[in-house]
C-alpha positions as CSV (number, residue, x, y, z in Angstrom):
1,X,180.8,-83.5,31.3
2,X,181.1,-80.3,33.4
3,X,184.6,-81.4,34.5
4,X,185.5,-82.2,30.9
5,X,184.3,-78.8,29.7
6,X,186.3,-77.0,32.3
7,X,189.4,-79.0,31.5
8,X,189.0,-78.3,27.8
9,X,188.7,-74.6,28.3
10,X,191.8,-74.6,30.4
11,X,193.6,-76.7,27.8
12,X,192.8,-74.2,25.0
13,X,194.1,-71.3,27.2
14,X,197.3,-73.2,28.0
15,X,197.9,-74.1,24.4
16,X,197.4,-70.5,23.3
17,X,200.0,-69.4,26.0
18,X,202.4,-72.0,24.8
19,X,202.2,-70.8,21.2
20,X,203.0,-67.3,22.3
21,X,206.0,-68.3,24.5
22,X,207.3,-70.7,21.8
23,X,207.1,-68.0,19.1
24,X,208.7,-65.3,21.1
25,X,211.4,-67.5,22.6
26,X,212.7,-68.5,19.2
27,X,212.9,-64.8,18.2
28,X,215.1,-64.1,21.2
29,X,217.8,-66.5,20.1
30,X,220.9,-64.5,19.3
31,X,221.9,-64.3,15.6
32,X,220.2,-63.7,12.3
33,X,218.8,-66.7,10.5
34,X,219.2,-65.1,7.1
35,X,222.9,-64.1,7.8
36,X,223.6,-67.7,9.0
37,X,222.0,-69.2,5.9
38,X,223.9,-67.0,3.5
39,X,227.2,-67.5,5.4
40,X,230.3,-66.0,4.1
41,X,229.3,-66.1,0.5
42,X,230.9,-63.2,-1.4
43,X,228.0,-63.0,-3.7
44,X,225.6,-61.9,-0.9
45,X,224.0,-58.6,-1.7
46,X,221.4,-56.5,0.2
47,X,218.9,-57.4,-2.4
48,X,219.4,-61.1,-1.9
49,X,219.2,-60.7,1.9
50,X,215.9,-58.8,1.5
51,X,214.6,-61.4,-0.8
52,X,215.4,-64.3,1.5
53,X,214.0,-62.4,4.5
54,X,210.8,-61.8,2.6
55,X,210.5,-65.5,1.6
56,X,210.7,-66.4,5.3
57,X,208.2,-63.8,6.3
58,X,210.8,-62.1,8.6
59,X,210.2,-58.7,7.0
60,X,206.7,-58.5,8.5
61,X,205.8,-57.0,11.9
62,X,206.2,-59.6,14.6
63,X,202.5,-59.7,15.4
64,X,201.7,-60.5,11.8
65,X,204.4,-63.2,11.8
66,X,202.8,-64.7,14.9
67,X,199.2,-64.6,13.5
68,X,200.4,-66.2,10.2
69,X,202.3,-68.9,12.0
70,X,199.5,-69.7,14.4
71,X,196.9,-69.9,11.6
72,X,199.2,-72.3,9.7
73,X,199.8,-74.4,12.9
74,X,196.1,-74.7,13.5
75,X,195.6,-76.2,10.0
76,X,198.6,-78.5,10.3
77,X,201.0,-76.3,8.3
78,X,204.0,-75.7,10.5
79,X,206.1,-74.1,7.8
80,X,209.0,-75.3,5.7
81,X,212.5,-76.1,6.9
82,X,215.0,-73.4,6.0
83,X,217.7,-75.8,5.0
84,X,216.0,-78.8,3.4
85,X,212.9,-76.9,2.1
86,X,210.8,-79.8,3.2
87,X,207.6,-79.3,5.2
88,X,208.5,-79.2,8.9
89,X,205.8,-81.7,9.6
90,X,207.7,-84.2,7.5
91,X,211.0,-83.5,9.3
92,X,209.3,-84.1,12.6
93,X,207.5,-87.2,11.4
94,X,210.9,-88.7,10.3
95,X,212.3,-88.3,13.8
96,X,209.4,-88.6,16.2
97,X,209.1,-92.4,16.5
98,X,212.5,-93.0,18.1
99,X,211.7,-90.4,20.8
100,X,208.2,-91.8,21.4
101,X,209.5,-95.3,21.7
102,X,212.3,-94.2,24.1
103,X,209.9,-92.1,26.2
104,X,207.3,-94.8,26.4
105,X,209.8,-97.6,27.3
106,X,211.4,-95.4,30.0
107,X,208.0,-94.4,31.5
108,X,206.7,-98.0,31.5
109,X,209.9,-99.2,33.0
110,X,210.2,-96.5,35.6
111,X,206.5,-96.4,36.7
112,X,206.0,-100.1,36.4
113,X,208.8,-100.9,38.8
114,X,208.2,-97.9,41.1
115,X,204.7,-98.9,42.1
116,X,205.5,-102.4,43.6
117,X,208.8,-101.1,44.9
118,X,207.1,-98.2,46.7
119,X,204.5,-100.6,48.2
120,X,207.4,-102.9,49.4
121,X,209.2,-100.0,51.0
122,X,206.1,-99.0,52.9
123,X,205.5,-102.6,53.9
124,X,209.1,-102.8,55.2
125,X,209.1,-99.5,57.0
126,X,211.6,-99.3,59.8
127,X,213.4,-102.5,58.7
128,X,216.9,-102.9,57.3
129,X,215.7,-103.4,53.7
130,X,213.7,-100.2,53.8
131,X,216.9,-98.2,54.7
132,X,218.8,-100.0,51.9
133,X,216.0,-99.2,49.3
134,X,215.8,-95.6,50.4
135,X,219.5,-95.1,50.0
136,X,219.3,-96.7,46.6
137,X,216.4,-94.3,45.6
138,X,218.4,-91.3,46.7
139,X,221.3,-92.5,44.6
140,X,219.0,-93.0,41.7
141,X,217.8,-89.4,42.0
142,X,221.3,-88.0,42.1
143,X,222.9,-89.9,39.3
144,X,222.7,-88.0,36.0
145,X,221.1,-90.0,33.2
146,X,223.7,-89.0,30.7
147,X,226.5,-90.1,33.0
148,X,224.8,-93.4,33.7
149,X,224.4,-93.9,29.9
150,X,228.1,-93.3,29.3
151,X,229.1,-95.7,32.1
152,X,226.8,-98.4,30.6
153,X,228.3,-97.9,27.2
154,X,231.8,-98.2,28.6
155,X,230.9,-101.3,30.6
156,X,229.3,-102.9,27.6
157,X,232.4,-102.2,25.5
158,X,234.5,-104.0,28.0
159,X,232.2,-106.9,28.8
160,X,230.7,-107.5,25.3
161,X,232.7,-105.6,22.7
162,X,230.9,-107.3,19.8
163,X,227.5,-106.1,20.9
164,X,226.2,-103.0,19.1
165,X,224.0,-100.8,21.3
166,X,224.4,-97.4,19.7
167,X,222.2,-96.0,17.0
168,X,218.6,-96.9,16.1
169,X,217.0,-99.7,14.1
170,X,213.3,-99.3,13.1
171,X,211.0,-101.9,14.7
172,X,209.6,-102.9,11.3
173,X,213.1,-103.9,10.1
174,X,214.4,-105.7,13.1
175,X,212.1,-106.0,16.2
176,X,214.8,-107.6,18.4
177,X,217.5,-105.2,17.3
178,X,215.1,-102.3,18.0
179,X,214.4,-103.4,21.5
180,X,218.0,-104.2,22.2
181,X,219.3,-100.8,21.2
182,X,216.6,-99.0,23.2
183,X,217.2,-101.1,26.4
184,X,220.2,-99.2,27.8
185,X,218.9,-95.6,27.0
186,X,215.6,-96.6,28.5
187,X,217.2,-97.7,31.7
188,X,219.4,-94.6,31.9
189,X,216.4,-92.4,31.3
190,X,214.1,-94.3,33.7
191,X,216.3,-94.5,36.8
192,X,215.5,-91.0,38.2
193,X,211.8,-91.6,37.4
194,X,211.9,-95.0,39.2
195,X,213.6,-93.5,42.3
196,X,211.3,-90.5,42.5
197,X,208.1,-92.4,42.0
198,X,209.1,-95.2,44.4
199,X,209.8,-92.6,47.2
200,X,206.5,-90.9,46.4
201,X,204.5,-94.1,46.5
202,X,206.1,-95.1,49.8
203,X,205.1,-91.7,51.4
204,X,201.6,-91.9,50.0
205,X,201.2,-95.5,51.1
206,X,202.4,-94.7,54.6
207,X,199.9,-91.8,54.8
208,X,197.1,-94.1,53.6
209,X,198.0,-96.8,56.1
210,X,197.5,-94.4,59.0
211,X,193.9,-93.6,58.1
212,X,190.9,-94.7,60.1
213,X,189.4,-96.9,57.4
214,X,192.6,-99.0,57.4
215,X,192.4,-99.5,61.1
216,X,188.7,-100.5,60.7
217,X,189.7,-103.0,57.9
218,X,192.3,-104.6,60.2
219,X,189.8,-104.8,63.1
220,X,187.4,-106.7,60.8
221,X,190.2,-109.2,60.0
222,X,190.9,-108.1,56.4
223,X,194.2,-109.6,55.2
224,X,197.3,-107.4,55.0
225,X,197.6,-108.1,51.3
226,X,194.1,-106.9,50.7
227,X,194.7,-103.8,52.8
228,X,197.8,-102.9,50.9
229,X,196.7,-103.4,47.4
230,X,192.9,-103.0,47.5
231,X,192.4,-100.2,50.1
232,X,195.7,-98.2,50.6
233,X,197.1,-98.4,47.1
234,X,194.0,-97.0,45.4
235,X,194.2,-93.8,47.6
236,X,198.0,-93.6,47.0
237,X,197.5,-93.6,43.2
238,X,196.4,-90.0,43.1
239,X,199.8,-88.4,43.7
240,X,201.4,-91.3,41.7
241,X,199.3,-90.6,38.6
242,X,200.0,-86.9,39.0
243,X,203.7,-87.4,39.0
244,X,203.6,-89.8,36.1
245,X,202.1,-87.1,34.0
246,X,204.8,-84.6,35.0
247,X,207.5,-87.2,34.5
248,X,206.3,-87.9,31.0
249,X,207.2,-84.3,30.2
250,X,210.5,-84.7,32.0
251,X,211.3,-87.7,29.9
252,X,210.6,-85.8,26.7
253,X,213.2,-83.2,27.8
254,X,215.7,-85.8,29.1
255,X,215.5,-87.7,25.9
256,X,217.3,-84.9,24.1
257,X,220.6,-85.6,26.0
258,X,220.2,-89.4,26.0
259,X,219.6,-89.4,22.3
260,X,222.9,-87.6,21.9
261,X,224.7,-90.1,24.1
262,X,223.3,-93.2,22.3
263,X,223.2,-91.7,18.8
264,X,219.5,-92.0,18.4
265,X,218.0,-89.9,15.6
266,X,215.0,-88.6,17.5
267,X,213.5,-85.2,18.2
268,X,216.2,-84.3,20.6
269,X,218.9,-84.3,18.0
270,X,216.6,-82.6,15.5
271,X,216.0,-79.7,18.0
272,X,219.7,-79.3,18.8
273,X,220.6,-79.2,15.1
274,X,217.8,-76.8,14.3
275,X,218.8,-74.4,17.1
276,X,222.5,-74.5,15.9
277,X,221.3,-73.6,12.3
278,X,218.8,-71.0,13.5
279,X,216.2,-73.0,11.6
280,X,213.2,-71.0,13.0
281,X,210.3,-72.9,11.5
282,X,211.8,-76.3,12.6
283,X,212.7,-75.2,16.1
284,X,209.3,-73.6,16.7
285,X,207.4,-76.6,15.4
286,X,209.4,-79.2,17.3
287,X,209.2,-77.3,20.6
288,X,205.5,-76.8,20.0
289,X,204.9,-80.5,19.4
290,X,206.8,-81.5,22.5
291,X,205.1,-79.0,24.8
292,X,201.6,-79.8,23.4
293,X,202.3,-83.5,24.0
294,X,203.2,-82.7,27.6
295,X,200.1,-80.6,28.1
296,X,197.8,-83.3,26.5
297,X,199.4,-86.0,28.7
298,X,198.5,-83.9,31.8
299,X,195.1,-83.3,30.4
300,X,194.5,-87.1,30.3
301,X,195.9,-87.4,33.8
302,X,193.4,-84.9,35.1
303,X,190.6,-87.0,33.6
304,X,192.0,-90.1,35.2
305,X,191.5,-88.5,38.6
306,X,187.7,-88.9,38.1
307,X,188.2,-92.6,37.5
308,X,190.5,-93.3,40.4
309,X,188.8,-91.0,42.9
310,X,185.0,-90.7,42.7
311,X,185.2,-87.6,44.9
312,X,186.6,-85.6,41.9
313,X,183.5,-86.3,39.8
314,X,181.3,-84.7,42.5
C-alpha cells in the first residue's frame, strides 16, 4: 500500500504537468484559430471576430483559460469541436477504437514474439543463428514503419490485387475483415518493437545466466530448460516489462503515421486534421488522452514490478 500511495502521488503530479504542457503547447502553434475559422469571408467584421473569440474563451487571460479547461477536463468536459460543434469526447470516442485495436495488436505481436526470440538468441549465443538473428534485429530497428507499410501494400497489390487491405471495418460488422485489415499495419508497427525487445531480452538473459544462482542450479543438475524459463527468464522480465510500457507509448505515437498509410480513421488522423484546422479543443483533448494513456500504462508497469520482483515490495 505504501508503494501504491507513492506511485499515485507521482501519477497526480505527472498528470498535472502534462495538462500544463498540453495547454501551452497548443497555444504556441502559429496562426489564429478564429481567423482560420472565418477564412476569407468578406462579411467578417471586428465584431464578429470578437464574438467568436469570446465564445471560444480566447478573450480571457491565459491563466483563466487554463483553469477553466482543467476544471472541465476533470469532470469529463473536454470542450466542443470548433468545426462540428460536437462535444470533443464524442469525436474522440468515434475514432479511438481503431487506434486501440492497432496498438494492442502491434504490442501483443511484437512483445509476444520478442520474448521467445530473445531467449532463443541467448541460448544460441556465439552460434551462426545468433549472428543471423542479431543482424535481422538490427534491420528491424532501422526500417521505418511507414516505409515497410508502403512496401507491403505494393507487394500485396502485385501478388493479390483483389484483396482489400486499406481502410477499417468495425469488428462488430465483420470480425474477419476487421482482423485482416489490421494485420499489415500491425506488422509494420510491431517490427521495430519486436527487434528492440528481442535484443533487450537477449542481453538481460545473458546477464542472468552469468549469475551465481544459475551456476548453483546447474551444479544441482537442474535441466537447461528449467534454468532458462524458470530461473533466468523471471529475472530478465524486469527490463522487458519496463520497455513494454515505454513501447506502448511509442506505438500510440507511431500509429499516427501508420493510420495515414493504411487509411485507418483513428486518433492519428483525427489529431493531424485538428492541428491543420487549429481546432484547439480537439487537439488539446486528443493529445491529453494519448499522453494520459501512456502515463497510466507506465503506472501499471510500476505496479507489476512488485509482482515480478518481490524485492520491490520491500
